[in-house]
N, C-alpha and C positions, 0 to 999 in steps of 0.2 A: 349736327352740332359742331361747334368750333372750339379747338383748344389752341391757346397761344403759347408759342415756344419762348424760351428765354431771350431770344433776339427779336421777338415781336412778330413772328410769322404765324398766321392762323392755319391750323390743320383741320380739314373737314373730316369728321369721323362719325360712325354709327355704332351703337351698342344694341344688340338684340339678344333676347333670350336670357336665361339665368343658369347659374351653375358654374362649373369649372371654366375659367376664361380661356378663349382661343383667339389669338391675334393674327389677322391675315394681312400680309404685306405684299403689295403688287410690285412688279418690276419696272424697268426703265420704259417710259412712255405708256405706262399702264394706268388703270383706273380701278377703284375699289369694286366697281360693278362686275369685274371679271370673275369674282368669287360667287356669283349668284347661284351656282349649282351646288356649292358647298354649304352655304348659310342655312338653308332649310334642314339639311341632313344633320348638321351640328346641333341646331336648336332641338330637333326631334329626339336627339340622343342625349339631351340634358346639358348641353354646353352653352355658355354665354359667348357670343361672337362680337369681336371688336374689329372693325375694318376701317381703313382711312386712306385718303389720298395723300401721298407724300408731297412734300414741298416741291413746287414747280410742276405739279401734276394735278389734273382734275380741278376740283373746286377749292383746293388749298391755295394758300398764298405763294407768291413767287419772289425769289431772290435774283436780281439781275446778275449775270455773269457767274452763275452758281457752278462750283467745280469741286464739291467735296462730299464724297460718300461718307466720310467720318461725321459730317454734320447730320446726315440722315440717320446714322446710328445714334447720335445724341438726341435727335428728334424722337426716335422710338423710345429711348430711355426716359426722356422727359414726359412723353405721353403716358407711359406705364406708371410712372411715379405720380404724375399730376392727376390721373384718373383713378389712382389707388388700385391698380390691377395687380393682384397678388398671385404669385406663383403660376404664371400663365404658360400655355403652350404657344410657341411661335411657329407660324407657317409662312414661308416666303417663297416667291417665285422669281427666278432669274436674279436681277439685281437685288430684289428683296431677300433672296436666299443668301446672297453675299453679305447683306447687312446683318443677317443672323450670325454668320461666321464672325463678323467684326464685333457684334454685340457680345458674343461669348468670350471673345478675347479682351475687349475693353472693359466689360462689366462682369468679371467672373464671379463676383460675390452677389450679383443680383439673382434672386432665386427664380429660375424658370423650371417648369416641370419636364419639358422636352421640346424638341424642335424638328420640323420637317423642312428640308431644302429641296426645291423643285428645279431640276435641270439647270444647275449652275456649277461649273467647275470652280474650285477654289483658286485657281491660277489661270487667267485668260490668255497670257502670252506664252506661246510655245518656245521651247528651248531644246537644245540637243538632248537634254535629260528629262524633258517634260513634254509629252506629245498629246496632252489632253486639254489643250487650251481652246479658245474660241476659233473655230474653223482652222485656218492656217496662219493666223496673225502672229507676228513676232514684234519685238520691241522696235524694230526698224520700220515695220509696215502698219502697225495697228491704227495710227491716226488716219492714214489715207483710206484704209479698208473700212474702218468704222464710219468715216464720213460718207463714203460712197454707198455703203450698206449693200450694194449689189442688187441682184434680182432674186435673192434667196426668199423662198416661201417659208414663212415662220411655222405654219401648221402643215400637217400632212394632208388633211382633207377638209380644212376649215373648222369652224366651231359651230355648235348648235344655234338655231334661230333664237332660242331664248336668251343666250348670252349676247348675241348681236343686238337684240331688242333692248337689252339693258344698257349696253355700251353706247349705242348710237346716239341717244339724247345727250349723254355726258360728253361724248366726243364733239358733238355739234356745239354745245354750250361752252365747253372748255377745251378747245383744240390744243393738242400737244405739238409744238414746233420742234422737231428733232434738231434742226440746225442750231437753234438757240440754246440747246442743252447738251451739245457735244462736249463741252468742258467736263461736265459731270460724267458722261459716258467714258471719256478718256481716263478720268481718275479711277472710275470703277475698273477699267481694263488693266490698269497698272498694278492692282493689288495682288498680293499673294497671301491667301488665308490658310494655307496648308497647315501651318503650325497651330492655328486656332482649332482646327478640327482634330489634329493629333493630340492636343492637350485638353480637349473638351471633357468635362466631367458631368455632363448631362446627356440623356439619350438624344441622339441625333440620327434621323433617318434621311438618307440621300435618295431621292426619287429621280430616276433618269428615264429618258424616252429612247426607245430603240431606233426611232427614225428622226431623232433630233437633227435639225439642219446645222446646229451650232456646236454641239459637244459630243465627244466620244464618251459614252457612259462608263467606259472602263475606269475613268478617274475615280468613281465611287468605290470600286473594288480595291484600288490602291489605298484609299483613305481608310477603308475598313481594316485592311492589313496592318495599318499603322496605329489603329486604336480600336481593336475588336471588342473591347468591353463596352464601349459607349456608342460606337458608330455602326449603323447597319444600312443596307441598301435594298431598293426594290426597283425593278425595271418594268416599264409599261410598254406594251407592244401597240403597234398601229397608232402611234402618236408622234407629233412633232413637238415643238417647244412648249406649247401651252397645255400641258398634260391635264390639268384640273378641269379645263373646258372641253378639250378634245375627247378625252376618255374619262368623263366624270364618274361614271359608275365604278370603274376599276380604281380610279384614284380615291374615291370616297371610301371604298372597301379597305384600301391600304391605310388611308388616313385614320378611319375609325378604329381599325385594328391596332394601330400604333398608339393612339390616344388611350384606348381601353387598357393597354398593358401598363401604363404608367399613371 
């Protein structure tokens, strides 16, 4: 199905199941199919699942020279309002998690039940006082390093065949061109969402990967210390960046446990 944003971009989305709504938000270069191992579990436990391709991704529309994570946050807000999704849980991976941080900050009065952020530091640029950014990038180096991307393996041991089978047709039909979307990645990298997490007044679970190639999971403990009433953390072992696909059983256990508490 297609939802049209206020600036005329069509977002491709799916709604499955019934009950308490859970919205799944993929990351930079991602596709809604990456959640295929979560959807059946959520439906079986009585949740309604909403997943979508973000602007400039997958089957959704494209904006030339797009460079605004803030617009993606607005897209999420418009989708929730337009589809009349009330009091949802939000679950985001990577850049999708950063959008949750931004959503909590920009729309503090929009009622959400809780949120899960997967392997995403709230500040990607390292400084002398913040050592939990994306790899070793700094303000001086982030553009070059993000452009090169390096030879970093995103996952620890790959993802299951079922996920690959779901992703492959979408990737073939709607290839993501990283170079065309670097302005968005740069804007994502420049953000600092720490204050959003520190001031959050909804339950927020930060899920980290012990073998993440990108982030030191200790950032989550720092955030918990700054907002222990609302922020919690869970670390997943034997996983790289794509935790929900690489270690789906453990992630689903953590996810369902969090959802059931709220």
